[in-house]
C-alpha positions in Angstrom: -2.0 12.2 37.6 -5.3 10.8 35.7 -3.1 8.7 33.4 -1.4 7.0 36.4 -4.9 6.4 38.3 -6.7 5.1 35.5 -4.3 3.6 32.7 -7.0 1.1 31.4 -9.5 4.2 31.0 -7.0 6.4 29.4 -6.1 3.7 27.2 -9.4 2.9 26.1 -10.3 6.4 25.5 -7.1 6.9 23.2 -8.1 3.8 21.1 -11.9 5.0 20.9 -11.2 8.6 19.8 -11.9 9.2 16.3 -13.8 5.7 16.3 -17.7 6.2 15.0 -19.2 3.5 17.5 -22.3 2.8 15.3 -20.3 2.1 12.0 -17.7 0.0 13.8 -20.8 -1.9 15.7 -22.8 -2.5 12.5 -19.3 -3.9 10.6 -18.6 -6.2 13.4 -21.9 -7.7 13.7 -21.7 -8.5 10.1 -18.3 -9.8 10.5 -19.5 -11.9 13.5 -21.9 -13.4 11.1 -19.4 -13.9 8.6 -17.1 -15.9 10.8 -20.1 -18.2 11.9 -20.8 -18.7 8.4 -17.4 -19.2 7.2 -17.1 -22.1 9.9 -20.0 -23.8 8.2 -18.5 -23.2 4.6 -15.1 -24.2 5.8 -15.7 -27.5 7.7 -13.1 -29.3 5.8 -10.6 -26.6 6.3 -11.2 -25.1 9.7 -7.9 -23.0 9.6 -9.7 -20.8 7.2 -11.7 -19.2 10.4 -8.7 -18.5 12.5 -7.0 -16.8 9.3 -10.0 -14.7 8.6 -10.0 -13.5 12.2 -6.2 -12.6 11.9 -7.2 -10.6 8.6 -9.9 -9.1 10.7 -7.5 -8.0 13.4 -5.3 -6.6 10.8 -8.1 -4.6 8.9 -9.3 -3.2 12.5 -6.1 -1.8 13.0 -5.8 -0.3 9.2 -9.2 1.2 10.2 -8.2 2.5 13.1 -4.9 4.3 11.9 -6.9 6.0 8.8 -9.7 7.1 11.2 -7.2 9.3 12.8 -6.2 10.9 9.6 -7.6 14.3 8.8 -9.4 14.5 5.5 -7.1 17.5 4.4 -4.3 15.0 4.7 -6.1 12.3 2.8 -6.5 14.6 0.0 -2.5 14.9 -0.4 -2.6 11.4 -0.9 -4.9 11.4 -3.8 -2.7 12.0 -6.6 0.2 9.7 -5.3 -2.1 7.0 -4.6 -4.0 7.1 -8.1 -0.5 7.0 -9.9 0.9 4.2 -7.6 -2.2 2.4 -8.2 -1.5 2.9 -12.2 2.0 1.9 -11.9 1.2 -1.2 -9.9 -1.6 -2.4 -12.6 1.2 -1.8 -15.6 3.2 -4.4 -13.2 0.6 -6.7 -13.1 -0.2 -6.7 -16.7 4.0 -7.2 -17.4 4.4 -9.8 -14.9 1.8 -10.3 -12.4 1.1 -14.0 -11.6 -1.4 -16.2 -13.4 -4.0 -17.8 -11.3 -7.2 -19.6 -12.9 -6.2 -17.8 -16.3 -6.4 -14.5 -14.9 -3.1 -12.0 -14.3 -4.4 -10.0 -11.4 -1.8 -10.6 -8.7 1.4 -9.2 -7.8 4.2 -10.7 -5.4 5.6 -8.7 -2.6 8.3 -10.0 -0.5 6.6 -13.3 1.1 3.3 -12.6 0.0 1.2 -11.2 -2.7 -1.9 -9.1 -3.1 -4.1 -7.6 -5.8 -3.4 -4.1 -6.8 -6.9 -3.6 -8.3 -8.3 -3.8 -4.6 -6.3 -0.5 -4.1 -7.9 1.4 -7.0 -11.6 1.1 -5.1 -10.1 3.8 -2.7 -7.5 5.5 -4.7 -9.8 6.3 -7.9 -12.5 8.1 -5.6 -9.6 10.1 -3.6 -8.2 11.2 -7.1 -11.9 12.1 -8.5 -12.9 13.6 -5.1 -9.6 15.8 -5.2 -9.8 16.7 -8.7 -13.3 18.0 -8.3 -12.6 19.6 -4.9 -9.9 21.8 -6.8 -12.5 22.9 -9.3 -15.4 23.1 -7.0 -15.9 27.0 -7.7 -16.6 26.6 -11.4 -17.2 23.0 -12.8 -17.5 22.8 -16.5 -18.4 19.9 -18.8 -14.7 19.7 -19.3 -13.9 18.8 -16.0 -16.3 16.0 -15.9 -15.1 14.4 -19.2 -11.5 14.8 -17.7 -13.0 12.9 -14.6 -14.6 10.2 -16.8 -11.1 9.7 -18.7 -9.4 9.4 -14.9 -12.0 6.7 -14.2 -11.9 4.7 -17.4 -8.0 4.3 -17.5 -7.8 1.8 -14.4 -11.2 0.5 -15.1 -10.1 -0.8 -18.4 -6.7 -2.0 -17.3 -8.5 -4.3 -14.6 -10.9 -5.4 -16.9 -8.2 -6.5 -19.2 -6.5 -8.7 -16.4 -9.6 -10.2 -16.6 -11.1 -9.1 -13.4 -14.9 -8.1 -14.6 -16.2 -7.9 -10.9 -13.2 -5.4 -9.5 -13.5 -3.5 -12.7 -17.6 -3.2 -12.2 -17.0 -1.9 -8.5 -14.0 0.4 -9.2 -16.2 2.2 -12.1 -19.2 2.3 -9.7 -16.9 4.1 -7.0 -15.8 6.5 -9.4 -19.3 7.1 -11.2 -20.7 7.9 -7.5 -18.1 10.9 -6.9 -18.9 12.1 -10.7 -22.5 11.9 -9.6 -22.3 13.9 -6.4 -20.1 16.6 -7.9 -23.0 17.5 -10.2 -22.9 15.9 -13.4 -26.0 17.0 -15.3 -28.7 14.5 -16.7 -28.5 15.1 -20.1 -24.7 13.9 -19.7 -25.8 11.0 -17.9 -28.4 10.2 -20.6 -25.9 10.5 -23.3 -23.6 8.3 -21.4 -26.2 5.6 -21.0 -27.1 5.8 -25.0 -23.4 5.4 -25.6 -23.0 2.5 -23.6 -25.9 0.8 -25.0 -24.3 1.4 -28.6 -21.1 -0.2 -27.2 -22.7 -3.4 -26.0 -22.0 -5.0 -29.4 -18.8 -4.0 -30.1 -17.6 -4.9 -26.4 -19.4 -8.4 -26.7 -16.5 -9.1 -29.1 -14.0 -8.0 -26.5 -15.4 -10.3 -23.9 -13.4 -13.7 -23.1 -15.4 -17.1 -24.1 -16.1 -17.8 -20.3 -17.5 -14.2 -19.6 -20.0 -14.5 -22.6 -21.0 -18.0 -21.1 -21.8 -16.5 -17.6 -24.1 -13.8 -19.3 -25.6 -16.2 -21.4 -26.4 -18.8 -18.5 -28.5 -16.1 -16.9 -31.5 -16.7 -19.6 -31.0 -20.3 -19.3 -28.6 -22.0 -16.6 -29.7 -25.6 -17.7 -28.1 -25.2 -21.0 -25.0 -26.4 -19.3 -26.0 -27.8 -15.6 -22.4 -29.0 -15.2 -20.5 -26.3 -16.6 -21.3 -22.5 -16.8 -24.7 -23.0 -15.5 -23.6 -24.7 -12.3 -22.5 -21.9 -9.9 -26.0 -20.4 -10.6 -28.1 -23.4 -10.1 -26.5 -24.7 -7.1 -26.6 -21.3 -5.4 -30.3 -20.8 -6.1 -31.0 -24.5 -5.0 -29.4 -23.5 -1.8 -31.2 -20.3 -1.1 -34.3 -21.6 -1.9 -34.1 -24.5 0.2 -33.4 -22.3 3.4 -37.2 -21.5 3.4 -38.2 -19.0 6.0 -36.1 -20.1 9.2 -33.4 -22.1 7.6 -31.9 -25.4 8.0 -29.9 -24.7 11.1 -26.3 -23.8 11.5 -23.9 -26.6 10.1 -26.8 -28.5 8.8 -26.9 -26.9 5.1 -26.7 -30.1 2.8 -25.9 -28.2 -0.4 -23.0 -26.8 1.8 -21.7 -29.9 3.4 -22.1 -32.3 0.4 -19.8 -29.7 -1.4 -22.4 -28.8 -4.1 -21.9 -25.0 -3.8 -19.1 -23.7 -5.4 -17.0 -21.3 -4.1 -18.7 -21.3 -0.9 -16.2 -19.5 1.2 -15.5 -16.6 -1.0 -18.0 -15.4 -3.8 -20.9 -17.6 -2.8 -20.9 -17.6 0.9 -24.4 -15.9 0.8 -25.9 -19.2 -0.6 -24.6 -21.0 2.7 -26.1 -18.3 4.9 -29.5 -18.4 3.1 -29.4 -22.3 3.3 -28.5 -22.2 7.0 -30.5 -19.1 8.2 -33.2 -18.8 5.6 -35.3 -15.8 4.8 -35.3 -14.3 8.3 -31.4 -14.5 8.6 -31.3 -12.8 5.2 -33.3 -9.9 6.3 -31.2 -9.4 9.4 -28.2 -9.3 6.7 -30.2 -6.9 4.6 -31.1 -4.6 7.7 -27.5 -4.3 8.6 -26.2 -3.4 5.3 -28.9 -0.7 4.9 -27.9 0.7 8.3 -24.4 0.6 7.4 -25.0 2.4 4.0 -27.2 4.9 5.6 -24.9 5.7 8.5 -22.0 6.3 5.5 -24.4 8.7 3.7 -25.4 10.5 6.8 -21.6 11.3 7.5 -21.2 12.4 3.9 -24.1 14.6 4.3 -22.4 16.4 7.3 -19.1 16.6 5.9 -17.3 19.6 6.3 -15.8 19.9 2.6 -16.7 19.3 -0.8 -13.8 16.8 -0.7 -14.8 14.9 2.1 -18.6 14.9 1.1 -17.6 13.2 -2.2 -15.4 10.8 -1.0 -17.8 9.6 1.7 -20.4 9.5 -0.4 -18.9 7.4 -3.0 -17.5 5.2 -0.3 -21.1 4.5 1.4 -22.5 3.7 -2.1 -19.5 1.2 -3.0 -20.8 -0.9 0.0 -24.1 -0.9 -1.5 -22.7 -1.7 -5.0 -20.8 -4.8 -3.3 -23.9 -6.1 -1.7 -26.1 -5.6 -4.6 -23.8 -7.3 -7.1 -23.0 -10.5 -4.9 -26.5 -10.9 -4.0 -27.7 -10.6 -7.3 -25.0 -12.9 -8.6 -26.0 -15.4 -6.0 -29.8 -15.4 -6.6 -29.2 -15.6 -10.5 -30.2 -12.2 -11.6 -26.6 -11.2 -12.4 -24.0 -12.8 -14.5 -21.3 -14.3 -12.0 -18.4 -11.9 -11.8 -16.7 -12.7 -8.6 -17.5 -10.1 -6.1 -17.2 -10.9 -2.4 -19.9 -10.2 0.4 -18.9 -7.4 2.5 -17.3 -8.5 5.6 -18.4 -12.0 5.1 -16.8 -13.6 2.3 -12.9 -15.2 3.0 -10.0 -13.0 1.8 -7.9 -10.8 3.4 -7.2 -7.9 0.5 -10.9 -7.3 0.0 -11.3 -7.2 3.8 -8.5 -4.6 4.6 -10.1 -2.5 1.7 -13.5 -2.3 3.1 -12.1 -1.7 6.8 -10.1 1.1 5.2 -13.4 2.4 3.8 -14.9 2.6 7.2 -11.7 4.4 8.5 -12.0 6.9 5.8 -16.0 7.4 7.0 -14.9 7.9 10.6 -12.2 10.4 9.6 -14.7 12.4 7.7 -17.2 12.1 10.7 -14.6 13.0 13.3 -13.7 16.2 11.5 -17.1 17.3 10.5 -17.0 20.4 12.4 -14.0 22.0 10.7 -14.5 25.1 8.9 -15.1 24.5 4.8 -12.6 25.5 2.8 
């Protein structure tokens, strides 16, 4: 009877069930800023804004579906998702599409996607499941196995080569291991090992990756080549001043000095047009997003949910830190998008799936711990 009298209210209640309003409001606010910025960055290709709006609708649908799945069910998909991700990475290495010298894409029917994006969620799912099963008595060997589970996909992604995604996947996995309770001594030993491996790893890098790292020291060495991205992005960021030049008035943007201005360097467009105050607003929104995610992790009902939610929350932080550091010229150019703002469907869906998982954890936080 209630459904017959108020069908719209009942539909709205059904759609809102399990959705965390705070997370959704923050994400949509950032996405709205992204569409506004993308409109300016893609003035020569206005269809990108409509395409991104379609991507956003698809991503919201995926988030809504995942938010309704209990964490216990997500846990059952952990191992299959991880194995499928590894299989797809092997497929990419065998017969994936080569774009701009990198083999990262697979054709599926009429479209293509990056399997490495899948590992941003599949790896923390797998590690959270693994440590959850050994929660009663974690030993050093368990953390060693976790490190091996992390290293395998990260090395496969780095070989594509896709250093940016490899960094994000590695960070997501590391956060799970950290929250699982690894001691400081193993972390210190890992840090020393990492420093010791820098010399041999340098020899494994591609020439363009070495140039990007060297350009951090002095981008003026090659202002029209490897240093061009850093020089032009820092000019755009600095020229925005306190309040920016105004929407659609960015000269660096509209004179096409900013490279990849709709994807990896969209922050340079935003900074030029909205200035320091706009960046402060953006930082506050990202801080609220990460903080809300960590609150959900702290109140999770199980060890698995706590590890997974904490990893996803800090994954958002890693996205923001690496992209902003890259645009500001304090980190190498590694091809990491700005969350919810950079153009791209695969990354946007991955981010909203992460939000859906956080919402699922929040919705089922009152379950009896297992």
